[in-house]
N, C-alpha and C positions, 0 to 999 in steps of 0.2 A: 387890279389892290383894292385888299380891304381897306375901310374905313377904320382907324383905330379910337377904340373909346376908350372909357376909364379902364376897365377893366384888365384888357389889352394893352396897355400901357405899362400897369400892374404888372403883368404878366411879361412883358418883355426886359421890364428891370428887373424884375427876377431872373431872367435866362438870362440876360446880361451879365450881371451881378456874380452868378454861376461860374460862366465861361470867363471872365477877367480871374475870380478865385480861383480856378482850373490853372488858365493858362498860365499865373502866377507861382501856381505848386510847382507847376514843371520846371520852368523858369527858375526857381529857386532850387529845385532837386539837382539841374544841371548847373548850377552854378557851383552847389556845397559841391559836389563828385570836382568839379575843377580844380577847386581848392586843397582840397585833401585826398584827389584821387594819388596821390606822388607820394605817401609815407604808409610805408607797412604797418597794419594795423599790428596789435600784442596778441601774441600766440600765431603770428604768422609767416615767424624768421624761419628764413630758410626752403619755405615754398614758394614766395613773389620775391620775385627780384625789379629793376625798374622797366625792364621789357616786358613783363608782366601784367604788371600794373599799368604800363602804356595803353595796352592791348583790351583792359578791361574797363578803362574809360572810355577809349573809342566806341567799344561797342556798345558800354552802354548809353552814350551819347547820341551815336547812330540812331537806336532805338526809341529816344528823346525828341530825337529831330523827325521821325517822318509820326512819331506819334502827336507832335505838337503841328506839323501842316496837316494832317486827318483831322484833328480835331476843331481846327480854324476854318477845314476847307467845308467839313459837315456842318458846321453849327452855321458858316456864311449859307451852304444849302436850304437849312433848314429854316432859316430865315427867309429868306430870298422866296420860299415854296410857301410859307405860312401865310405871308403878307401877301404874294401875289394872286390872293384867291384859287390856285390851281385845284385843290385838293376838294372844296364847293366842288367846284364846276365839273371836278372827273366825280362825285359823289351823284351828281345831278343826273349825269348820263346811266347808273345804278338806279331812279329812283322805281323803276317797273320792273325790277328783276326780282321783287319780293327780297325779305327780312336775310334767309339762311342764305343763297346763290349771293347777293349782292353784297354783306358783309364778308364773304370768305373772297371774293375777288376784289374787294375794296381793299385789305388786310393783304391779299397776297402780291398787289398790283405796287403797295405803298413799299409790302418787305423787298419784292425784287429787285424796286430801283434801289432802293437803299442799299443792298448787295453789291449790286454793279456801281455803285460809288464805290462801297468799301475794296472791290476789285483791283483798282492798282495797286491802294496801298499792301495789300497783302502779298501779291505778286512781290514788291518791292522787299517787304521783310526778307521773303524767303528768299529768292533768287538773286538779291544782292548783295543784302546786313550777310542774311545768316549761311549765307557763300560765299562774301569775302570773307567773315571768320572759321572758314573750317564747318561749320557745323552741317548744314546742308545736307543730308544725303536724297532727298525726293525727286524724282524725274519731273519733266512738265505734266508729262500723261499720269501721272501719280497724285499730281497736284491737282490736275482739273478731275481725275475720279475721285478722290475726295470733297471735292469741291459741289460734285453730283449728288453725290450720298446722305452730304448734310442738307442738301436743297430739299433734296427728297423728301428726308423725312421731317425738317421745317415745315415743309409744306404737308404732310401727313397728322402729326403731332400736331401742330397748329393747328388747321383743320378740324381735325376735332376735338382739340378743346375749345375752340371759339365756337364751333357748332352746339356743341354742352350750354354753354355759355351765352348763348344767342335762343338757344330755345328755353331755358330757365328763364331769362327775362323776357320772352314772350305769354312764358304761360304759367310763370310763380308768382305772378301780384307783386305788393310793393314789401314782399317779403322776400324778392329774387336775390337782392344781396347772399342771405345767409345760404339760398340753398346754391347760387352759383359759388360761391366760399366751397361748401362742404367739394363742390364736383371740380375745381381746381387742388384744393387741399389731397382728394381722394387721387388727381390726378399726377400730382407731386408726388405723392408717394409710391404710383406703382412705379414711375420713370424710375424715382431711387431703386426700387426691387427688381424692375427686366435690364435697368441702363446694362448692369456687368457682363446679363445670359444672352442678350437680344441682340443691343446696341452697338458699347463696345466693339464686338468679334464683327463688327460690317467693316470695323477699319484695322484692326490688329487681331492676329493672332496669340493666344493666352496658352501659354503652356503650364502645367501645376509643376511646381516645385521638386517632387520623388527624385526626376531624373537628373537633379543637378552635383556634384560632386560635394556640397553640401549638407542632403538631404538629410542626412542620421541629425545632426547640427541643428536642422531647421526642425525636425520633428519634431528634436528631444526638446526644442526652446517651446515651440506651438504649445505639444503638448503642458507642459510644466504651465502654462499659462490657462489653459483649459479650449483650448483651439486647434482645432480639426487642422491636420495639412493641409489637407485638400484646397483650402482657402487662401494657398498661397499662389500667385504664379508669375508667372515671367512672360514681360510682353516684347515683342518681336518694336519697338522701340527705335531700334536701329533703321532701318528701310527708310525710315522718315529724316531723324535728325540726329546726331551724334549727342545731344541735352542728356544729361544723367536726371533722373527722379524714380519716387516712388511715389501712392497714392494708397485708399484707400477705398473703396465704393461697396454698393449694395446696404442692404437688410435682411435681417432674418435667414434664411438660408441661403441666398444671393451672395452674401457679404463676405468681400474679399481684400487681401492684401497685394496689389502689384506691381512688381519694381521690374523697373526696364533694361532690357539685356545689357543698354551700354553701363547702368551703373553695377550689373553683376561681373561684370569686363573690367571697369576700371579701380575698383574697389576689393581689396584685402576679405578675409574670413570675418574676423571681427567683426571688422565695417558694416561692412552686408547683415549682420547676424544686431549688428545694434541698428540699421536704420529698421531693421524689420520689428523689431520690439518697441521702438519708437511707433511704429504705427498698429500695432498688438498694443501699444497704449491708449489711444483713440475704439480701440474697440474696445477694450475692459472699462475705461470711462464712458461710454456709451455721447459720443463725441458727436456723433452724426445723427442718430435721435434726438438729442439736446437741441441740434438744429432746425432739426425738423420739425419739434415743439412750436420753437420759440419763434421759426418762421410760420408758420401755422397760425396761432395768436395775431400777428403781428400782421399778417396780409388778412385776416379777419375784418380788424380793424382800418387797415384802406378799402376793404368792398364796402363796407358802413360809409363810410368818407366818399369815394367814388356814387354810390349810391343817389347819394343827395350832390355832387356836383352836376350826377345827370339829369337829375330832377328839374334844373335851374334852366328856363330856356334860352338865360341871359350867355351863359358858355355856350352853346350854338351858334348865336347874333353874333357874340365878339370877334370866333372865328370865321366868321362869313358865312354861316348854312342858316337856310331860311328855314330847316327844320328839328326836332327833336329825334334823329335816328338815334336808336340804340348805338349799333355798332360805331359810329359817329363819337357818340357818345367815349365809348372803350376809349376811343384813339384821342381823344381830348382829352381826358384821364392821365394819360400816357403822358400826353404831351405837360400837362401838371405836375407830372411827378418825377421831371426832371429834375430843375431846381431842386425841390424837396430832398427828392432821393439820394441827389449828391451830399445835401449838410447833414444826412444822415447815416449816412455809409462809414462813420467812423463806428456809430453804435458795434457793427454785427463782424468789424475789422479788427474789433480790438476783442469782438465776445470768440473770435477765431485765431488771435496772436494769445489767448490765454491757454484756449486747447492746447496749442501746438507746445508753450510753456511747458505744460502737464503732459502733453506725453514724452517730451523729451526726458523729464524727469523720472518718468516713469520708462521709460526707454533703458536710462544709465544705471537705475535700478535691480532693474533685473540684470542688465549687462553684468553687475558687481559694482561698475563704476559708470568716471563718464568720458572716461580716456578715449572708448571706440567709435561711439557717436560724436566728439568735439573729433577725432581725425575722420569721419566719413561726412562730417559736417565742411570742415577745411578742403577735404578734396573735391567737394561737391561745387563748393561755391566757387574755387579756381576753376577747375572745369568749366563750368558752364557760363564763367566772366563773368560772374554778378557783380552787379552795384555792391561794393564794402561802406558804400559812405551814402547811403540815403538819409536825405534833409530829413529831421524826426516830425513834422509837418505833412509832407507825404506820406510819410511810411503812417501816418496820423487816417490817412485818407484814403491809400492804395494798396498798405502791406497787410494781406494775411498771413504770412508769417513775421514775426521779431526777425529783423537784420540779423544775418550769422551774428559776429561781432560778440552783439546781445546776449545770441545763445550760447554761445560759446563763453561770455566771461558769465552768466550766470553759473554754468556748468562746472566749469572750472572754479568758483566759487564755495559750488558743494552745497550748491542749494536743491537739493536729490531730497522726494518725500517719500516718506516709510510709510 
C-alpha cells in the first residue's frame, strides 16, 4: 500500500468526482429513457408500435447496465492497483532491462491485463445482448480471431509508436516533447492514410460499388460532386452483425466511403443515395482533415504539459515510484489525463456533431430535398434499436452525432444550407 500524500489525495478526489459524474450521467440517461421511451417521437408514426418501442428501450437499457457494471468494476480495479503499489513493484523487476525493452514490456503487460479484464464484458455484449436482440451473426471462432488480430495490431503499432517516443525522450534533450509530438502526429496521419487499405481489410472485405445495381446512379452522384466512384465501397459487415451503418475513412488517395452490406440490403435506392450524399458532404467539407489539424494542435499542448509533469519528481513519488523513469512518466500522465479528458470531451463531441449537421445539410441539398435522408435516418435508428430519447447532458459528453430525432427535425424545418 502506497502512502497517500497531498497530491495523491487531489488526484483521488478528481478521479472519484469524475467517476461519480460519469455514473450519474449513465443513470440519468437510463431514467430519461424509462420515462419517455414509451412515446412515439414526432415523425416516427407508422414505423413504431408499442412492442417495437419496448424492444428499443430494453436493448438500450441492457447495454447501459453492462456498461455501468464494467465502468464500476474497471474503476475499482484501477484504484486497487494504484493504491496497492503493484505497478511500482512490477516496474522494479524491469529496472535492469534498459529503457526501451523495459518500457515495451511495462506497457505490454499493463495493456494485456486491462484487455483481459475487459474480455468478459465484450463477450457478454456480443453473445448475450447482441445475440438476444437478433444482431449477432459472428461465431465464437470469428470473435476470438478478431481479438487476436486486434491484439497483434496493438502490439505492433503501439510498440512502434512507444519505441519512437522513448528514443526521442532519450536523445532529444529538453525539447523532447516537441519532437515526440511530431512523431505522434506523423504516426496518427500515417494510420489515417493506411487504415482503409491495410488495416481494415484484415477484418472485412471491401468491394467497389461498380457492381451494385445502383452503380450508374452512384457514379453520377459521385461525379457531380467531384468524387471518383472507386472511392465508394461495400463492406461485408453482415458476417459479424446485422447493424447498419456507413462511414468515411482515409485521407488523400486512400479516402473512401464505406457502406455496410446490411445497410444496402435494408434501404431503398433513394435512401442509399442519400446516405452516400451525406458521406460525400464530409469529404467535400474536409471534416476529417479539419479534425486532424485540430487534434494535432491540441495534442501539441498536451505533450508540452506532459513534459512539465514528467519533469516533476513528486509525480513519481506520489504514485509510489522511487525513480523518474520516462516510460513510467508516460503512464502517469495518462492517469492524470483520465479526469481532465472526461471534462474536456464535450468539446470534440460538439465539433463532431457540428460536422454531422453540416453533412446532413449537404446531403439533403444534393438530393434535392431532405425526404430521402430523413427516411434513411428513420430506418437506421429503428433497425438498430437506437435510443431515441438520450438525455441532453449525456449527449453533451458521449454523442458524436446529434440524436436522430433532432437531425430529422432540423432537416424537416428546411435548414439546408446553399
